[in-house]
C-alpha positions as CSV (number, residue, x, y, z in Angstrom):
1,M,0.2,0.0,0.1
2,I,1.5,3.7,-1.1
3,H,1.3,5.7,2.2
4,S,2.5,8.4,0.5
5,I,2.6,9.8,-3.5
6,R,5.6,12.0,-3.1
7,R,7.8,9.5,-1.0
8,F,6.7,6.8,-3.2
9,L,7.3,8.6,-6.9
10,F,10.5,9.6,-5.0
11,I,11.6,7.0,-4.0
12,S,10.7,5.3,-7.6
13,L,12.3,7.6,-9.6
14,F,15.8,7.7,-7.6
15,I,16.0,4.4,-8.1
16,S,15.9,4.2,-11.5
17,I,18.0,7.1,-12.2
18,T,20.5,4.7,-10.2
19,I,19.8,1.8,-12.2
20,A,19.3,3.7,-15.4
21,S,23.4,5.7,-14.5
22,S,24.5,2.2,-13.3
23,V,23.8,1.0,-16.5
24,T,24.9,3.4,-18.9
25,A,28.3,3.9,-16.8
26,V,28.4,0.2,-17.9
27,G,27.9,0.9,-21.3
28,N,30.0,4.0,-21.5
29,Y,33.1,1.9,-19.9
30,L,32.7,-0.8,-22.7
31,L,32.4,1.5,-25.5
32,D,35.2,3.8,-24.1
33,K,37.4,1.0,-24.4
34,K,35.8,0.1,-28.0
35,I,36.4,4.1,-29.4
36,I,40.0,3.9,-27.1
37,K,41.3,1.2,-29.1
38,P,41.4,2.1,-32.6
39,Y,42.3,6.0,-31.3
40,L,45.3,4.3,-29.4
41,D,46.2,2.4,-32.6
42,D,46.1,5.0,-34.8
43,G,49.0,6.5,-32.3
44,L,50.9,3.5,-32.5
45,I,50.8,4.1,-36.5
46,R,52.1,7.7,-36.2
47,V,54.7,6.6,-33.0
48,F,55.8,3.9,-36.3
49,R,56.1,6.5,-39.0
50,I,58.1,9.1,-36.6
51,I,60.9,5.5,-35.6
52,Q,60.1,4.3,-39.4
53,K,61.7,8.6,-40.5
54,L,64.3,8.4,-37.5
55,N,66.1,4.8,-39.2
56,E,66.1,6.2,-42.6
57,V,67.8,9.5,-41.4
58,S,70.3,7.4,-39.2
59,V,71.1,5.5,-42.2
60,I,72.1,8.3,-43.8
61,D,73.7,10.5,-41.6
62,K,76.0,8.6,-39.2
63,Q,76.1,11.4,-36.9
64,T,72.4,11.3,-36.0
65,N,72.8,7.4,-36.0
66,K,75.0,7.1,-32.3
67,K,72.9,10.5,-30.8
68,I,69.2,8.4,-31.7
69,Q,71.5,5.1,-30.2
70,S,72.8,7.2,-27.1
71,Y,69.5,8.2,-26.4
72,L,68.2,4.8,-26.9
73,A,70.5,3.5,-24.2
74,T,69.4,6.3,-21.4
75,D,65.4,5.7,-22.4
76,T,63.9,4.7,-19.6
77,S,60.2,4.4,-20.7
78,N,58.5,1.5,-20.0
79,S,55.1,2.1,-21.9
80,F,56.7,1.6,-25.8
81,M,59.2,-0.2,-27.3
82,F,60.6,-1.3,-30.7
83,Q,62.5,-3.3,-32.9
84,I,64.2,-2.8,-36.0
85,W,65.0,-5.8,-38.2
86,D,67.1,-5.8,-41.2
87,N,66.5,-8.7,-43.6
88,K,69.4,-10.9,-42.2
89,G,67.9,-11.1,-38.8
90,K,70.5,-8.5,-37.1
91,L,68.3,-6.4,-34.7
92,L,69.8,-2.4,-35.9
93,F,67.6,-0.5,-33.6
94,H,65.7,-1.1,-30.1
95,S,64.4,0.5,-27.0
96,A,66.4,0.0,-24.2
97,N,63.7,-1.8,-22.6
98,S,63.8,-4.4,-25.3
99,H,67.2,-5.4,-25.4
100,T,66.4,-9.3,-24.0
101,V,63.2,-9.8,-26.3
102,S,62.8,-10.6,-30.0
103,L,60.3,-9.2,-31.2
104,K,61.4,-10.1,-35.1
105,D,58.5,-13.0,-35.6
106,A,55.3,-10.5,-34.9
107,P,53.0,-11.1,-37.8
108,T,53.0,-7.8,-40.4
109,G,49.8,-5.7,-39.0
110,F,48.2,-5.0,-35.2
111,S,48.4,-8.1,-33.2
112,D,48.6,-8.5,-29.9
113,L,51.4,-10.4,-27.5
114,T,52.6,-11.3,-24.4
115,I,56.2,-10.6,-23.5
116,Q,57.2,-10.9,-20.3
117,D,54.4,-12.0,-18.7
118,S,52.7,-8.8,-19.8
119,D,49.7,-7.8,-22.9
120,W,51.2,-5.9,-25.4
121,R,49.8,-4.4,-28.0
122,A,51.8,-4.3,-31.4
123,Y,51.9,-3.1,-34.8
124,T,54.9,-4.4,-37.4
125,K,55.2,-3.6,-40.9
126,N,58.6,-4.0,-43.4
127,N,60.6,-1.3,-44.7
128,I,60.8,-2.1,-48.3
129,K,62.7,0.7,-49.0
130,L,65.4,0.0,-46.3
131,N,64.9,-3.5,-46.4
132,T,64.2,-3.2,-42.5
133,K,61.4,-5.0,-40.4
134,I,60.0,-2.1,-37.8
135,I,58.2,-3.5,-34.6
136,V,56.7,-0.6,-32.4
137,A,54.4,-2.1,-29.5
138,E,52.3,-0.5,-26.3
139,R,51.2,-1.8,-22.8
140,Y,47.8,-2.8,-22.6
141,E,48.5,-1.3,-19.0
142,T,48.2,2.2,-20.2
143,R,45.4,1.6,-22.3
144,N,43.2,0.7,-19.2
145,Q,44.6,2.6,-17.1
146,L,43.0,5.4,-19.1
147,S,39.9,3.4,-19.4
148,D,39.7,2.9,-15.7
149,L,40.5,6.9,-16.0
150,I,37.7,8.0,-17.5
151,T,35.0,5.3,-15.9
152,R,36.2,6.9,-12.6
153,N,35.7,10.6,-13.2
154,N,32.5,9.4,-14.9
155,G,31.7,7.7,-11.7
156,Y,32.8,10.9,-9.5
157,I,30.5,13.1,-11.5
158,L,27.4,10.8,-10.8
159,L,28.3,10.5,-7.1
160,V,28.4,14.6,-7.6
161,S,25.2,14.3,-9.4
162,F,23.2,12.2,-7.2
163,P,22.6,14.5,-4.1
164,I,21.0,17.2,-7.0
165,F,19.0,14.4,-8.9
166,A,17.5,14.2,-5.7
167,I,16.7,17.5,-4.5
168,L,15.4,18.4,-8.6
169,I,13.2,15.4,-8.0
170,W,11.6,16.1,-4.8
171,L,10.9,19.8,-5.4
172,I,9.8,18.8,-8.6
173,V,7.2,16.4,-7.2
174,G,6.2,18.4,-4.7
175,L,5.1,21.4,-7.2
176,A,3.7,18.4,-9.1
177,L,1.0,17.2,-6.1
178,R,0.9,21.2,-4.9
179,S,-2.7,20.8,-7.2
180,V,-3.5,17.6,-4.7
181,I,-2.4,19.6,-1.8
182,R,-4.4,22.7,-2.3
183,V,-7.9,20.4,-2.8
184,A,-6.6,18.8,0.0
185,N,-6.5,21.8,1.8
186,E,-9.8,23.4,0.5
187,I,-11.6,20.1,1.6
188,S,-10.6,19.7,4.8
189,N,-10.6,23.7,5.7
190,R,-14.5,23.6,4.8
191,A,-17.6,24.0,6.9
192,S,-19.8,20.3,7.1
193,T,-22.7,22.7,5.2
194,H,-20.4,24.1,2.9
195,L,-20.9,21.6,-0.4
196,E,-20.4,24.1,-3.2
197,P,-18.1,22.6,-6.3
198,V,-14.1,22.7,-5.7
199,D,-12.5,24.8,-8.1
200,D,-11.0,22.9,-10.3
201,H,-8.8,26.3,-12.3
202,D,-5.1,24.7,-13.0
203,I,-6.1,21.2,-11.7
204,P,-4.0,18.7,-13.8
205,V,-5.6,16.0,-16.0
206,E,-4.4,13.1,-14.0
207,I,-6.6,14.5,-11.4
208,K,-9.5,16.5,-12.5
209,P,-11.3,13.0,-13.3
210,L,-11.1,13.1,-9.2
211,V,-12.2,16.3,-8.7
212,T,-15.4,16.6,-11.2
213,E,-16.5,13.4,-9.3
214,L,-16.3,14.8,-6.0
215,N,-17.7,17.9,-6.9
216,H,-20.8,15.6,-8.2
217,L,-20.7,14.1,-5.1
218,F,-20.9,17.9,-2.9
219,N,-23.7,18.4,-5.4
220,R,-25.4,15.2,-4.9
221,L,-24.9,15.9,-1.5
222,K,-26.7,19.6,-1.6
223,L,-29.5,18.6,-3.2
224,A,-30.2,15.5,-1.0
225,F,-29.8,18.1,2.0
226,D,-32.3,20.7,0.5
227,R,-34.4,18.1,0.2
228,N,-34.4,17.2,3.5
229,K,-34.8,20.3,4.5
230,R,-37.6,21.3,2.4
231,F,-39.3,17.3,3.6
232,A,-39.1,18.7,6.8
233,G,-40.2,22.7,6.3
234,D,-43.1,21.0,4.1
235,A,-44.0,18.6,6.4
236,A,-43.9,20.8,9.1
237,H,-46.4,23.6,7.3
238,E,-48.9,21.1,5.7
239,L,-49.3,19.1,9.4
240,R,-49.6,22.1,11.6
241,T,-53.0,22.9,10.4
242,P,-54.3,19.4,10.2
243,L,-52.5,18.6,13.4
244,A,-54.5,21.7,15.6
245,A,-57.7,20.3,13.6
246,L,-57.3,16.9,15.2
247,K,-56.8,18.7,18.8
248,T,-59.4,21.2,18.4
249,Q,-62.2,18.3,17.4
250,A,-60.9,16.1,20.6
251,Q,-61.3,18.5,23.0
252,V,-64.5,19.1,21.2
253,A,-65.6,15.3,21.7
254,L,-64.1,15.5,25.3
255,I,-66.7,18.6,25.9
256,A,-69.7,17.1,23.7
257,D,-72.8,16.9,25.9
258,N,-74.0,14.2,23.9
259,L,-74.2,10.7,21.2
260,T,-74.6,13.1,18.2
261,D,-72.1,15.8,18.5
262,R,-69.3,13.3,19.8
263,N,-69.3,11.3,17.0
264,H,-69.7,13.7,14.7
265,A,-66.5,15.6,16.3
266,L,-64.7,12.2,16.3
267,N,-66.0,11.6,12.8
268,K,-64.3,14.9,11.8
269,V,-60.6,13.9,13.6
270,L,-60.8,10.8,11.2
271,E,-61.3,12.6,8.5
272,G,-58.4,14.6,10.0
273,V,-56.2,11.8,10.1
274,D,-57.0,10.5,6.5
275,R,-55.6,13.8,5.2
276,S,-52.9,13.6,7.3
277,S,-52.0,10.5,6.5
278,H,-52.6,11.5,2.5
279,V,-50.3,14.2,3.2
280,V,-47.1,12.4,4.8
281,A,-47.5,9.6,2.0
282,Q,-47.3,11.9,-1.0
283,L,-44.6,14.3,0.9
284,L,-42.7,10.7,1.4
285,T,-43.8,9.8,-2.2
286,L,-42.5,13.1,-3.6
287,S,-39.1,13.3,-1.5
288,R,-38.3,9.7,-2.8
289,L,-38.4,10.4,-6.1
290,T,-36.1,13.6,-6.0
291,Q,-33.5,11.9,-4.8
292,E,-33.1,10.4,-7.9
293,E,-31.1,11.2,-10.7
294,T,-32.2,8.8,-12.9
295,L,-34.4,5.7,-12.9
296,H,-34.2,2.2,-11.4
297,D,-35.1,-1.3,-12.5
298,V,-36.4,0.2,-16.0
299,N,-38.1,-2.1,-17.7
300,P,-40.6,-3.2,-20.4
301,V,-44.1,-1.7,-19.2
302,N,-47.6,-2.6,-20.0
303,L,-49.0,0.5,-19.7
304,Q,-53.0,-0.6,-20.3
305,K,-52.5,-4.0,-17.5
306,L,-51.0,-1.3,-15.0
307,A,-53.7,0.9,-15.6
308,T,-56.4,-1.8,-15.3
309,E,-54.8,-2.7,-12.0
310,I,-54.4,0.6,-10.5
311,I,-57.6,2.1,-11.8
312,A,-59.2,-0.9,-9.7
313,F,-58.4,0.0,-6.7
314,L,-59.7,3.7,-7.5
315,V,-63.3,2.5,-8.4
316,P,-65.1,2.5,-4.8
317,I,-64.0,6.1,-4.7
318,A,-65.4,7.1,-8.0
319,L,-68.7,5.0,-7.2
320,E,-69.3,7.3,-3.7
321,K,-69.6,10.2,-5.8
322,N,-71.5,8.4,-8.4
323,I,-69.3,8.5,-11.3
324,D,-68.9,6.9,-13.9
325,I,-65.0,6.2,-14.6
326,E,-64.2,4.4,-17.8
327,L,-61.1,2.9,-19.4
328,A,-61.3,2.6,-23.5
329,L,-60.0,-0.2,-25.0
330,P,-56.0,0.1,-26.3
331,P,-54.2,-0.3,-29.0
332,P,-52.4,-3.7,-29.8
333,H,-49.1,-1.9,-29.0
334,V,-49.0,0.2,-25.5
335,I,-45.5,-0.9,-24.3
336,I,-43.2,2.5,-22.3
337,L,-39.9,1.6,-21.0
338,G,-39.9,2.9,-17.0
339,N,-40.4,1.7,-13.5
340,D,-44.3,0.2,-13.0
341,T,-44.2,0.9,-9.6
342,I,-43.4,5.0,-9.9
343,L,-45.8,4.5,-13.2
344,G,-48.3,3.1,-10.8
345,I,-48.0,5.9,-8.7
346,L,-48.5,8.5,-12.1
347,I,-51.3,7.0,-12.9
348,R,-52.7,6.5,-9.2
349,N,-52.8,10.7,-8.7
350,I,-53.8,11.5,-12.0
351,V,-56.8,9.7,-11.8
352,D,-57.3,10.6,-8.4
353,N,-57.4,14.0,-9.1
354,A,-59.5,13.8,-11.7
355,I,-61.9,12.0,-9.2
356,R,-61.4,14.5,-6.2
357,Y,-62.1,17.7,-8.7
358,T,-65.2,16.1,-10.8
359,P,-68.8,16.6,-9.2
360,Q,-71.6,14.2,-8.2
361,K,-72.9,12.3,-11.4
362,G,-70.1,13.3,-13.5
363,A,-66.9,11.4,-15.5
364,V,-64.0,10.4,-16.0
365,K,-62.7,8.7,-19.4
366,I,-58.6,7.0,-19.3
367,A,-57.8,5.9,-22.6
368,I,-54.3,5.1,-24.0
369,L,-53.6,6.1,-27.8
370,N,-51.0,4.8,-30.4
371,H,-49.6,7.7,-31.7
372,K,-47.1,7.4,-34.4
373,K,-43.8,6.9,-31.8
374,E,-45.1,8.3,-29.4
375,I,-47.5,6.5,-26.7
376,I,-50.2,8.7,-24.8
377,F,-52.0,8.1,-21.9
378,R,-55.3,10.6,-21.1
379,V,-57.5,11.3,-18.8
380,T,-60.6,13.3,-19.6
381,D,-63.0,14.9,-16.2
382,T,-66.3,16.7,-16.7
383,G,-64.6,18.9,-13.7
384,P,-64.6,22.7,-13.2
385,G,-60.6,22.4,-15.4
386,I,-57.6,24.4,-15.1
387,P,-57.6,27.8,-16.1
388,L,-55.5,28.4,-18.9
389,E,-52.9,31.1,-16.5
390,L,-52.8,28.6,-14.1
391,R,-52.0,25.5,-15.8
392,E,-48.7,25.7,-15.5
393,R,-48.5,27.1,-11.8
394,V,-50.5,23.6,-10.7
395,F,-47.4,21.8,-10.5
396,E,-45.7,23.5,-8.2
397,R,-45.5,22.1,-4.6
398,F,-48.8,22.7,-2.2
399,Y,-50.5,24.8,-5.1
400,R,-54.2,24.4,-5.2
401,V,-56.5,26.5,-7.5
402,L,-58.8,28.9,-5.4
403,G,-61.9,28.1,-5.1
404,T,-61.8,24.3,-5.3
405,Q,-63.9,21.9,-2.9
406,A,-62.2,19.3,-2.9
407,A,-60.0,17.5,-0.5
408,G,-55.6,17.7,-1.3
409,S,-52.7,18.1,-0.8
410,G,-51.4,20.0,-3.9
411,L,-48.7,17.6,-4.1
412,G,-50.2,15.0,-6.0
413,L,-49.5,17.3,-9.6
414,A,-45.9,18.3,-8.4
415,I,-45.3,14.1,-7.9
416,V,-47.5,13.4,-11.6
417,S,-44.5,15.9,-13.1
418,Q,-41.5,14.3,-11.4
419,I,-42.1,11.5,-12.3
420,T,-42.9,12.2,-15.6
421,E,-39.6,14.4,-15.9
422,L,-37.9,10.5,-14.9
423,H,-39.4,8.9,-17.5
424,H,-38.2,12.1,-20.3
425,A,-42.1,12.3,-21.0
426,T,-44.1,15.4,-21.1
427,I,-47.5,16.7,-20.3
428,H,-50.4,18.9,-21.8
429,L,-53.1,19.9,-20.0
430,N,-56.0,21.0,-23.3
431,T,-60.0,22.0,-22.4
432,P,-62.1,18.5,-24.1
433,D,-63.8,19.1,-27.2
434,N,-67.2,19.7,-25.3
435,G,-65.9,22.6,-23.5
436,M,-66.1,21.1,-20.0
437,G,-63.3,20.1,-17.8
438,L,-60.1,18.7,-18.1
439,Q,-57.8,16.7,-20.5
440,F,-54.7,16.0,-19.0
441,D,-52.2,14.3,-21.8
442,I,-48.8,12.6,-20.9
443,V,-47.1,11.7,-23.4
444,F,-44.5,9.0,-23.5
445,P,-41.7,7.7,-25.7
446,M,-42.7,4.3,-27.4
447,F,-40.9,1.3,-26.7
448,K,-39.6,-0.7,-29.3
449,D,-38.1,-4.0,-29.0
């Protein structure tokens, strides 16, 4: 488990640089030896040419010959040796360190020789003009010392550069993580109720998805808190009056002198309890719906079958008011994509609203229409209808059209609107062709297999 990104990056990068530098050092050592060998071989050729020239001069000038012989006798250099042989096998010239060995059998060109338990690099060539053979040799030890010196100096440079690398890595990683630290500090210093999005300005591409998802989470939490506050406020607002009425009716029942007044007051209490239960149920339904941005458990739904089941439960309410309720036969294909439980709530609220606002001996007709690529769920009633200028406001929470005598909480159409949005459907309110009541249409996209 990585406990610190900065420490992990520092150690990983430093180890990586160390390994890379070590490989580079070994490669440079091998490469240096490969490059140095031809370079030093060229040096042997240059030495050969100098000795060849001196040999030609000494043959012509006897005085020069004596000086060369004198110099060679006192030369103490052990890095180079040379010998000059004539074509009869006589040693003409040689360096001071080669008087005890014979190099006349060295092959022409470059060769590796072992002389007195030491490795030497030799260059041999015949001088056709003077009928001589010149052999020039250099100790391998000298060459190795040069390679070792270059490698050692490279190592010193690496040792000096490692601390610089470490400091630079630490600073660069810290600079790269500065935005992460800024986001962390911004979140840690927030109040628990501050759910505004985190500023994503100058955020690196690598952590921008994290900040984006964090902002989405803050947004969902803010919406959830707002809904919970609104639910509490709505509940307090809507239940305050019914509870006060319940208390009043209970007090009336307590002080009633006769059974008729007491029963009347108790019936009012029951009606108040029913109304309060209905309000609480509607509030809970609306709260659950608005807590989700998208639908879950979405499946093909047979709208006719679902509507038949829901309307069957509402028929007794309609019969109490002598309302004629009718579900027309649907077309063959009335399948939509949605959540059947939530769609059931939608149908119940629309039909229940129509029954509530339709007067005695009225009519509520439900029809499902297949219109090209859309499925229309239509509820038509013979109630008072909704004025054109109020048709948008009726979907607001707790809004009720003035002058209506029907009981309600003003939440039913708000729930219908929310469910409609979740199913990507649209609502249309119209006046029926006969000019009476309200035609309530919900247009769903058709589901195709």
